[in-house]
Each structure stands twice: as structure tokens, then as C-alpha cells.
C-alpha positions in Angstrom: 14.3 -55.0 -16.3 10.8 -54.4 -15.1 9.3 -54.2 -18.5 5.9 -55.9 -18.5 5.9 -56.3 -14.7 4.0 -53.1 -13.9 1.2 -53.7 -16.4 -2.5 -53.9 -15.9 -2.4 -57.7 -15.0 0.5 -57.3 -12.5 -1.4 -59.3 -9.9 -1.8 -62.2 -12.2 1.8 -62.3 -13.4 4.3 -64.9 -12.5 6.7 -62.4 -10.9 4.1 -61.1 -8.5 3.0 -64.6 -7.4 6.6 -65.8 -6.9 7.4 -62.7 -4.8 4.2 -63.2 -2.9 4.9 -66.8 -2.0 8.6 -65.9 -1.2 7.4 -63.2 1.1 5.1 -65.6 2.9 8.0 -68.1 3.2 10.2 -65.4 4.7 7.6 -64.1 6.9 8.2 -66.4 9.9 11.9 -65.9 9.7 11.4 -62.1 9.5 9.0 -62.1 12.5 11.5 -64.1 14.6 14.3 -61.7 13.5 12.2 -58.7 14.4 11.3 -60.1 17.8 14.9 -61.0 18.6 16.2 -57.7 17.3 13.6 -55.9 19.4 14.6 -57.8 22.5 18.2 -57.0 21.8 17.3 -53.3 21.2 15.3 -53.2 24.5 18.2 -54.9 26.4 20.6 -52.4 24.9 18.4 -49.5 25.9 18.2 -51.0 29.4 21.9 -51.3 29.5 22.2 -47.7 28.3 19.9 -46.6 31.1 21.9 -48.6 33.6 25.0 -47.0 32.4 23.4 -43.6 32.9 22.4 -44.6 36.5 26.0 -45.8 37.1 27.5 -42.6 35.8 24.9 -40.7 37.9 26.0 -42.7 41.0 29.7 -41.8 40.2 28.9 -38.2 39.5 27.0 -37.9 42.8 29.5 -39.9 44.8 30.9 -36.8 46.6 27.5 -35.5 47.7 26.4 -39.0 48.5 29.4 -39.7 50.7 29.1 -36.4 52.6 25.4 -36.8 53.2 25.6 -40.5 54.1 28.5 -39.7 56.5 26.4 -37.0 58.1 23.5 -39.3 58.6 25.8 -42.0 60.0 27.4 -39.5 62.4 24.0 -38.2 63.5 22.8 -41.8 64.2 25.9 -42.4 66.3 25.7 -39.1 68.2 22.0 -39.7 68.9 22.9 -42.7 71.1 25.4 -40.6 73.1 23.1 -37.5 73.3 20.3 -39.7 74.7 22.6 -40.4 77.7 23.8 -36.9 78.4 21.0 -34.7 77.2 19.9 -33.8 80.7 23.3 -32.1 81.3 23.3 -29.4 78.7 26.8 -28.3 79.5 28.3 -31.8 79.1 26.2 -32.4 76.0 27.3 -29.2 74.3 30.9 -29.8 75.2 30.7 -33.3 73.6 29.1 -32.0 70.4 31.6 -29.1 70.2 34.5 -31.6 70.5 33.1 -33.7 67.8 32.4 -30.7 65.5 36.0 -29.4 66.0 37.5 -32.8 65.4 35.5 -33.5 62.2 36.1 -30.0 60.7 33.1 -30.7 58.4 30.1 -29.2 60.1 29.5 -25.7 61.2 27.0 -26.6 64.0 26.1 -29.9 65.6 23.0 -29.7 67.8 20.2 -31.5 69.6 16.8 -29.9 69.5 14.3 -31.2 71.9 10.7 -32.0 70.8 9.5 -28.8 72.4 11.9 -26.8 70.1 14.5 -25.9 72.8 18.1 -26.1 71.5 20.3 -26.3 74.7 22.7 -29.0 73.5 24.7 -27.3 70.7 28.3 -27.2 69.6 28.3 -23.4 69.6 27.0 -23.1 73.2 24.3 -20.7 71.9 21.0 -22.0 73.1 17.7 -21.0 71.2 14.0 -21.7 70.9 13.3 -23.2 67.4 9.7 -24.1 68.0 8.6 -21.5 65.3 11.3 -22.5 62.8 9.9 -23.7 59.5 12.4 -26.5 59.2 11.7 -27.7 62.8 8.0 -27.6 62.2 8.4 -29.8 59.1 10.7 -32.2 61.1 8.2 -32.4 64.0 5.4 -33.1 61.5 7.1 -35.9 59.6 9.0 -37.4 62.6 11.6 -39.1 60.4 15.1 -38.5 59.0 15.3 -35.5 56.7 17.7 -33.3 54.9 16.9 -29.6 54.3 18.7 -26.6 52.9 18.8 -23.4 54.8 20.0 -20.5 52.8 19.8 -18.0 55.8 20.5 -20.1 59.0 20.4 -18.1 62.3 23.8 -19.4 63.6 26.0 -20.7 60.7 26.0 -17.3 58.8 26.2 -19.2 55.5 23.9 -21.6 53.5 24.0 -25.0 55.1 22.6 -28.5 54.4 20.9 -29.6 57.7 20.9 -33.4 58.2 18.4 -34.3 60.9 17.9 -37.7 62.7 15.1 -38.2 65.2 15.8 -39.5 68.7 13.2 -41.9 69.8 13.0 -43.8 73.1 10.3 -46.4 73.5 8.5 -45.0 70.4 8.5 -41.5 72.0 10.1 -38.7 70.0 12.6 -36.8 72.3 14.0 -34.5 69.6 16.4 -34.3 66.6 20.1 -34.5 66.2 21.1 -32.0 63.5 24.3 -31.8 61.5 24.8 -28.6 59.5 27.1 -29.0 56.4 28.1 -25.7 54.8 27.2 -25.5 51.1 30.8 -24.5 50.2 32.0 -27.9 51.3 30.2 -29.5 48.4 31.8 -27.1 46.0 35.3 -27.5 47.4 35.4 -31.3 47.3 37.1 -32.7 44.2 34.6 -34.2 41.8 35.4 -37.7 40.3 37.0 -37.7 36.9 34.4 -39.0 34.3 34.7 -39.4 30.6 31.2 -37.9 30.0 29.4 -35.7 32.5 25.7 -34.8 32.7 24.7 -31.3 31.7 23.3 -30.8 35.3 23.5 -32.7 38.5 21.3 -32.0 41.6 20.3 -33.6 44.9 16.9 -33.1 46.4 15.0 -34.2 49.4 11.7 -36.1 49.7 9.8 -32.8 49.7 11.2 -31.9 46.3 13.6 -29.2 47.5 16.9 -28.9 45.8 19.8 -29.5 48.2 23.0 -29.3 46.1 23.9 -28.6 42.5 27.1 -29.0 40.6 26.3 -26.1 38.4 24.8 -22.7 39.1 21.5 -23.1 40.9 19.6 -21.0 38.4 20.9 -23.1 35.5 20.0 -26.3 37.4 16.5 -25.2 38.0 16.0 -24.5 34.2 17.2 -28.0 33.5 14.7 -29.6 35.8 11.8 -31.6 34.2 8.6 -29.6 33.4 6.2 -32.5 33.7 6.0 -32.9 37.4 7.5 -31.3 40.6 10.7 -32.9 42.0 8.6 -34.5 44.8 6.9 -36.7 42.2 10.2 -38.2 41.0 11.1 -39.5 44.5 8.9 -42.5 43.6 10.8 -43.0 40.3 14.2 -43.5 41.9 16.4 -46.0 40.1 14.8 -45.1 36.7 15.5 -43.2 33.6 12.8 -40.8 32.5 12.5 -38.8 29.3 10.9 -35.3 29.6 11.4 -31.7 28.6 13.1 -29.0 30.6 11.8 -25.6 31.4 12.9 -24.3 28.0 11.0 -27.1 26.2 14.2 -29.0 25.2 14.2 -32.8 25.3 16.2 -34.2 28.2 16.8 -37.5 29.8 16.7 -37.7 33.6 18.4 -40.4 35.7 17.2 -40.6 39.3 19.0 -42.5 42.2 18.5 -42.7 45.9 21.4 -41.4 48.1 19.6 -42.0 51.3 16.4 -44.0 50.5 13.3 -42.1 51.4 15.3 -39.0 52.3 17.8 -37.7 49.7 17.9 -38.4 45.9 20.3 -37.6 43.1 19.2 -36.6 39.6 21.4 -36.2 36.5 20.3 -34.4 33.4 21.4 -35.6 30.0 20.8 -34.4 26.4 19.1 -37.0 24.2 22.1 -37.3 21.9 24.4 -38.5 24.7 26.8 -41.3 23.9 25.1 -44.1 25.8 21.6 -43.0 24.6 22.9 -43.0 21.0 23.9 -46.6 21.4 20.5 -47.5 22.6 18.8 -45.6 19.8 21.0 -47.3 17.3 19.9 -50.6 18.6 16.3 -49.6 18.1 17.2 -48.6 14.5 18.4 -52.2 14.1 14.7 -53.2 14.1 14.7 -51.9 10.5 17.4 -54.4 9.5 15.0 -57.4 9.1 12.7 -55.3 6.9 15.7 -54.1 4.8 16.9 -57.7 4.5 13.4 -58.8 3.5 13.2 -56.1 0.8 16.7 -56.9 -0.4 15.8 -60.6 -0.7 12.7 -59.7 -2.8 14.7 -57.4 -5.0 17.3 -60.2 -5.6 14.6 -62.7 -6.2 12.8 -60.4 -8.6 16.1 -59.7 -10.5 17.0 -63.4 -10.6 13.5 -64.4 -11.7 13.4 -61.8 -14.4 16.8 -62.6 -15.7 16.5 -66.3 -15.6 12.9 -66.8 -16.6 10.6 -63.8 -17.2 12.9 -62.2 -19.8 13.1 -65.4 -21.9 9.4 -66.2 -21.5 8.6 -62.7 -22.7 10.8 -63.0 -25.7 9.3 -66.4 -26.5 5.9 -64.8 -26.2 6.9 -62.1 -28.7 8.1 -64.8 -31.1 4.7 -66.6 -30.8 2.8 -63.4 -31.5 5.0 -62.5 -34.4 4.4 -66.0 -35.8 0.6 -65.6 -35.3 0.6 -62.3 -37.2 3.1 -62.9 -40.0 3.7 -66.7 -40.0 7.4 -66.3 -39.8 9.8 -68.3 -37.6 12.4 -66.5 -35.4 15.7 -66.1 -37.2 17.8 -66.8 -34.0 17.1 -68.9 -30.9 17.0 -67.5 -27.4 20.5 -66.3 -26.4 22.3 -66.1 -23.1 22.1 -68.5 -20.2 18.6 -69.9 -20.8 17.2 -72.5 -18.5 16.6 -76.0 -20.0 12.9 -75.9 -19.4 12.5 -72.7 -21.5 14.8 -74.2 -24.2 12.4 -77.2 -24.4 9.5 -74.8 -24.6 11.1 -73.0 -27.5 11.9 -76.2 -29.3 8.3 -77.4 -28.9 7.0 -74.1 -30.2 9.3 -74.2 -33.3 8.2 -77.8 -34.0 4.6 -76.8 -33.6 5.1 -73.7 -35.9 6.8 -75.8 -38.6 4.0 -78.3 -38.5 1.4 -75.5 -38.8 3.2 -74.0 -41.7 3.3 -77.4 -43.5 -0.4 -78.0 -42.8 -1.3 -74.5 -44.0 0.7 -75.0 -47.2 -1.1 -78.2 -47.9 -4.5 -76.5 -47.2 -3.6 -73.6 -49.5 -2.6 -76.0 -52.2 -5.8 -78.0 -51.8 -7.8 -74.8 -51.8 -6.1 -73.6 -54.9 -6.8 -76.9 -56.7 -10.5 -76.7 -55.6 -10.8 -73.1 -56.9 -9.3 -74.2 -60.2 -11.8 -77.0 -60.4 -14.7 -74.8 -59.4 -13.8 -72.2 -62.0 -13.5 -75.0 -64.6 -17.0 -76.2 -63.6 -18.5 -72.7 -63.9 -16.7 -72.2 -67.2 -18.0 -75.5 -68.6 -21.5 -74.8 -67.3 -21.4 -71.4 -68.9 -20.2 -72.9 -72.2 -22.9 -75.6 -72.1 -25.6 -72.9 -71.4 -24.3 -70.8 -74.3 -24.4 -74.0 -76.5 -28.0 -74.6 -75.5 -28.7 -70.9 -76.2 -27.1 -71.4 -79.7 -29.2 -74.5 -80.4 -32.4 -72.6 -79.3 -31.4 -69.7 -81.5 -31.4 -72.2 -84.5 -34.7 -73.5 -83.3 -36.1 -69.9 -83.1 -35.1 -69.3 -86.7 -37.0 -72.4 -87.8 -40.1 -71.7 -85.7 -43.2 -71.1 -87.9 -45.3 -69.0 -85.6 -44.6 -65.8 -83.8 -45.8 -67.3 -80.5 -43.4 -70.1 -80.7 -40.6 -67.7 -81.5 -41.5 -65.6 -78.5 -41.6 -68.6 -76.1 -38.2 -69.8 -77.3 -36.8 -66.3 -77.1 -37.9 -66.0 -73.4 -36.3 -69.4 -72.6 -33.1 -68.3 -74.3 -33.0 -65.1 -72.2 -33.4 -67.1 -69.0 -30.6 -69.5 -70.1 -28.3 -66.6 -71.0 -29.0 -65.0 -67.5 -27.8 -68.2 -65.8 -24.8 -68.3 -68.1 -23.9 -64.8 -67.1 -24.0 -65.8 -63.4 -21.5 -68.7 -64.0 -19.4 -66.4 -66.2 -19.1 -63.9 -63.3 -18.2 -66.7 -60.9 -15.3 -68.2 -62.9 -14.0 -64.7 -63.8 -14.0 -63.6 -60.1 -11.1 -64.7 -57.8 -13.6 -65.0 -54.9 -15.8 -67.9 -55.8 -18.1 -67.3 -52.8 -19.2 -63.8 -53.6 -20.5 -62.0 -56.8 -20.7 -58.3 -57.5 -24.4 -57.7 -58.0 -23.9 -54.4 -59.7 -21.7 -55.8 -62.4 -24.0 -58.8 -62.8 -27.1 -56.6 -63.2 -25.4 -54.3 -65.7 -24.3 -57.2 -67.9 -27.7 -58.9 -67.8 -29.7 -55.8 -68.4 -27.5 -54.7 -71.3 -27.8 -58.1 -72.8 -31.6 -58.0 -72.6 -31.7 -54.5 -74.0 -29.5 -55.4 -77.0 -31.9 -58.1 -78.0 -35.3 -56.8 -76.9 -35.0 -53.0 -77.5 -35.4 -52.2 -81.2 -33.0 -49.6 -82.7 -34.5 -46.1 -83.1 -37.2 -46.7 -80.5 -36.1 -43.6 -78.5 -36.7 -45.3 -75.2 -34.6 -43.9 -72.4 -32.9 -46.4 -70.2 -31.4 -45.4 -66.8 -29.4 -47.8 -64.8 -28.0 -47.3 -61.2 -26.3 -50.1 -59.4 -24.3 -50.2 -56.2 -21.5 -52.8 -55.6 -23.6 -55.3 -53.6 -21.8 -58.5 -52.8 -24.1 -61.5 -53.3 -23.9 -65.1 -52.4 -24.0 -67.4 -55.5 -27.2 -69.0 -54.2 -28.8 -65.5 -54.3 -27.2 -64.5 -57.6 -29.1 -67.1 -59.7 -32.7 -66.2 -58.6 -31.8 -62.5 -58.8 -30.6 -62.7 -62.4 -33.7 -64.7 -63.4 -35.9 -62.2 -61.5 -34.2 -59.3 -63.3 -34.5 -61.0 -66.6 -38.3 -61.5 -66.2 -38.8 -58.0 -64.8 -36.8 -56.3 -67.6 -38.5 -58.4 -70.2 -41.9 -57.4 -68.9 -40.7 -53.7 -68.9 -39.6 -54.0 -72.6 -42.9 -55.7 -73.4 -45.2 -53.0 -71.8 -43.1 -49.8 -72.1 -44.8 -47.1 -74.1 -43.5 -46.3 -77.6 -45.5 -43.1 -78.2 -43.7 -40.9 -80.7 -44.7 -37.7 -78.8 -43.8 -38.9 -75.2 -40.9 -41.2 -75.4 -40.9 -44.2 -73.0 -38.4 -44.9 -70.3 -37.1 -47.8 -68.3 -35.3 -47.4 -65.0 -33.4 -50.3 -63.3 -31.6 -49.8 -59.9 -30.0 -51.9 -57.2 -29.0 -50.2 -54.0 -28.6 -50.7 -50.2 -31.5 -49.8 -47.9 -29.7 -50.9 -44.8 -26.5 -52.6 -43.6 -27.7 -56.0 -44.9 -30.8 -55.1 -47.0 -31.0 -54.3 -50.8 -33.7 -53.0 -53.0 -34.2 -53.9 -56.6 -36.4 -51.5 -58.6 -37.6 -51.9 -62.2 -39.8 -49.1 -63.5 -41.2 -48.5 -67.0 -43.5 -46.0 -68.5 -46.8 -47.2 -69.8 -48.8 -46.2 -72.9 -52.5 -45.4 -73.5 -53.1 -47.9 -76.3 -54.0 -51.5 -76.2 -51.7 -53.8 -74.3 -51.3 -57.4 -75.3 -52.6 -59.7 -72.6 -50.0 -62.0 -71.1 -50.1 -65.5 -69.7 -49.1 -64.4 -66.2 -46.1 -66.8 -66.2 -43.6 -63.9 -65.8 -45.4 -62.6 -62.7 -45.5 -66.0 -61.1 -41.8 -66.5 -61.8 -41.0 -63.1 -60.3 -43.0 -64.0 -57.2 -41.2 -67.3 -57.0 -37.7 -65.9 -57.4 -38.6 -63.2 -54.7 -39.4 -66.0 -52.3 -36.1 -67.7 -53.0 -34.4 -64.4 -52.1 -36.5 -64.1 -48.9 -37.6 -60.7 -50.3 -40.7 -58.6 -50.2 -42.3 -58.3 -53.7 -44.4 -55.2 -54.5 -46.0 -53.7 -57.6 -47.1 -50.1 -58.0 -49.3 -49.3 -61.0 -49.9 -45.7 -61.8 -51.5 -43.9 -64.7 -48.3 -43.6 -66.7 -45.9 -46.0 -65.0 -45.5 -49.5 -63.7 -43.0 -50.1 -60.8 -41.8 -53.4 -59.5 -39.7 -53.5 -56.2 -38.2 -56.4 -54.4 -36.4 -55.8 -51.0 -34.3 -58.7 -50.0 -31.5 -59.5 -47.4 -27.9 -59.5 -48.4 -25.9 -61.0 -45.5 -22.3 -59.7 -45.3 -21.0 -63.1 -44.4 -20.9 -65.9 -46.9 -23.1 -68.9 -46.2 -21.2 -71.8 -44.6 -20.9 -74.7 -47.0 -20.3 -78.1 -45.3 -18.3 -80.6 -47.2 -20.2 -83.8 -46.6 
């Protein structure tokens, strides 16, 4: 289906351009979809975090109610203690009655600002001025919750809730409520569908107060990024971090008593609510998937409805250009009307071209026949003239007259040979120079070389294609050169004479004609110089370079001339 699409000119193809414009058209819709999907994903994540906070609130409801009740009771007791603190007996009796009635606290006490604890439910007074927890309370001067693992009076770990007693902005002391740690374990936890892996409460100083699990396990699950004290400023948020073992965890932090006690739940990252939020974020990929799917559908539809048929039509056109054959069958399948119209237009154009080419071939064939007939008649006329001159030669009375007529007859026969080669050749625009030379030289030798002379003749011709305009001066030039060679070749009985004629390539479009004959030592008949002038003239017609080399025993004539590989353009005007 993608044949031709992933080619070298892919970026110039119709498919790529349509997909590009379609992508640009879908871009605004895709951006809007991405923005809306992202907003929904963010809202779902917020909802998932709110759900974690809500579950954290439910999971810490027991601890929260106990601690909040203790702070509420301390606030109420502080008002009464302020009235009876001077009478330590009455104050202790009041606190003891409250402690026994509530059955929740091990000790309820009031510690004065100087560290003296004389108002206490256990009637055991003490000086706590050096106590670490009391020093911290005295330094902060605000409500607090602290865990004492080895309290001096309760004999078991307790959570101490402390409320300052202030009168006219003067700190008088602290009301303390000691909740035993076992109470938090004995209270029935709320029934939840999903529970956190760990649940802790901690104070503003970052000290763990209570845990639902083993304290050692809870400490391992705490975040490793910061101390718990830092997370008091992140209450009401969900934070992602790693625990002490380096595992990813999600932490939900809520205030139980704002500024004093906080609850933290620990969740694995694959919790149900978090999965829902993460799945919402994965929905961000949906617009991209839809965009890719739309491009795939558009590409498939475009290829099936248009590109496939256009490609097939292109193959038909190339096949017609190479072989001049029309397609046997039309485009099949569900072809759009526009492409059908294109195919019909192509077939009409192809049929018109075939008719015009047939007419041109017929006209060309007729012209070739006429040209061959012209060359044939010119050759016949030249041969007729040669026959008449032959009769005139026989009637000539002087040797000079016979010689002149004989030279004219040779030139006429050379021209006749050119026209003979043209009408015998299927290609009327080119002549084989080697064949033409061989025929002309043999014709001259048969007439001008007496039998028994013993002269050696060597011929070497390459198949050089000549233009007819160059063939005529070349034949006349060869005729003059060979005639001169026959005239001046040595006929010594001891050293036999020789004649060499060759035509060969010297370059891609250059040819060299060479006529060489041996010379004797006797007297040579002086010529008129007409042959040399004709050779020079014919050389200029060939645009050649004419050279003569005379040595002691030889005479060499060379003509180097151009032979263009392309035929000359003939304009029909």
C-alpha cells in the first residue's frame, strides 16, 4: 500500500502534502483536546489526592478524636484550675475526680511556671523544672503534644497533651493530660475498604506520637527527603517521596490540631486512587493516538482512492512512451471520476499521437523512396555521361586529350559511386567511408594500374560514418590523390613500387586520410598542378588540414578532417 510513498521524492509527493495539510488542519483541535484532557487529568489527580486526604482523615479519626478530646478537656480544666490552684488539696481532688470519671487518662496535672507540680490527680507532687518536656513547653509557651516513653509517674508510655494557662498575658503554668499509649491500640479502628501501609501522628517538632503499625516499621516508611518537622508546613497536601529503603511512596498529611498535631498516611504508588489519577494522565496520549489514527486513515483512503490509480496511470504513460502500446484494460475498481477523465484524455492523446506518427512514418518512407530514386537516377546519368566520355576518349586523336578526358571520367565515376552508396544504404543521411573508399580506389586501380606492373597496393579503411556533404569532396579528393599516386609511382623492375591508402580515426570525431606512393629515380613528367589545387580545394571543403611529405623514395599526402557523429540538421524550407 505504501509503494512509491517512501521514495527519494517523498516530500514532494501528493500523499505527504495532503497529510501535512491535514495535520495542520487537525492541529488546533488536537491542541484543544490535549489542553482539555490535561485539565481533566489534573482534576482527576487532585480528586485522587483529596480522596487520599479523606481516607487519611478517616484512618486517623480515632487518634484525632482522642487527642482533640484531650485538648478540649485541658482547655476546660484550665479555667477551673485557675480558680483553685492556690489550694493544692482542692485542686488535686478536683483533678483526681475528673481523671477517675473519664477513665481515659493516667494522670491529670497542673505544673506551675516554676516547674512545681502540686495540683495532680495522683496526689504526688514533684519538681519538673529540669524535665526535658517541661523545658520545651516553657520555651514554646503554647499548646503541645509530646510522647514520653518513660514517664516518672504513669509507669507506661503516655501521650502528654499540654495547654498553657495564661492570665493577662502572663504564663502561670500548664494543664497536662497523660493518655496511655495502649488506649490508642485498644480503640477500634474504622472499617475502610483500603488502608494505608502506615499511619502515624506527629507533633510540630517532628516527633512521632502514635502509629497504627509497629513503630520501627513506621519509621522505615517515613519520607527520606526531609525530617517530619518540615512536613508540618505541608499539611493538607499529598507529597511523593521515597522511604528509608528507597521505595517510592505517597504521603498524605492532615492537621489533627492545627499547629500542634498532624496525621500522615503512607501509600504505595500503585494504590487504587493513585492508579485512577495516573490513568487520567495517560489519557493525554489519546489525542495523539487519535491524530495518528486520522493520518493513517487519511493515508489509506488517499492511497486507495487516488494514489494507486494515479500510479497505475503513470505506468501506462511510461509504457506508452517506451513501446507505443496502449493499455489493454482500463483502470479497474472504484475509480474517481476525475481520474477516469484523466485516463480518457490520455488514451485520446495517445491515439492521436499514434495516428500522427503513422502519417509521419509514411511521409518519411515516401521521401526516402524519392531520395533513393533521385540518387539512383543521378548515378545512372553520371554513368551515362561517363559512357559518352568513353566514346569521346576512343575518338580523341592526341594522348593529351585522351588523358584529360580520362581524368574527367574518373571524377564523374567517383561522384557516381557516392550516389550509388546513398541509394543502396537504408540510412540516407550517413555513408560508410570505408566501403566508399574501397570501391573508388579499386575502380581507379582497375583502370589506371596496368597488368603485370608488380606494384603492391595496400588498403586499410575503418568504418567511418560520413555525412553526404562530406562524402562527395572526399571521393573527389581520393580520386585525385590516387590518380597522382598512380602517375608518379615508381615502376623499377628491381625495386617494385607500392601504393598505400588508409582511412582511420585519430580521435572521437577526427579522421585521417593517407595516400602514400613510392617514387622512382628517373625522369618524372611535369604536371599542370591542377590535381594539387583540386586536392587543396577539396580539403578546405572538408575543413581538413592538408599536408605533403616528400622523401627520397616516397611521397605522402595526408588530410586530417572532422567527422561529426551527429548528422547535419537539414531544414525543410
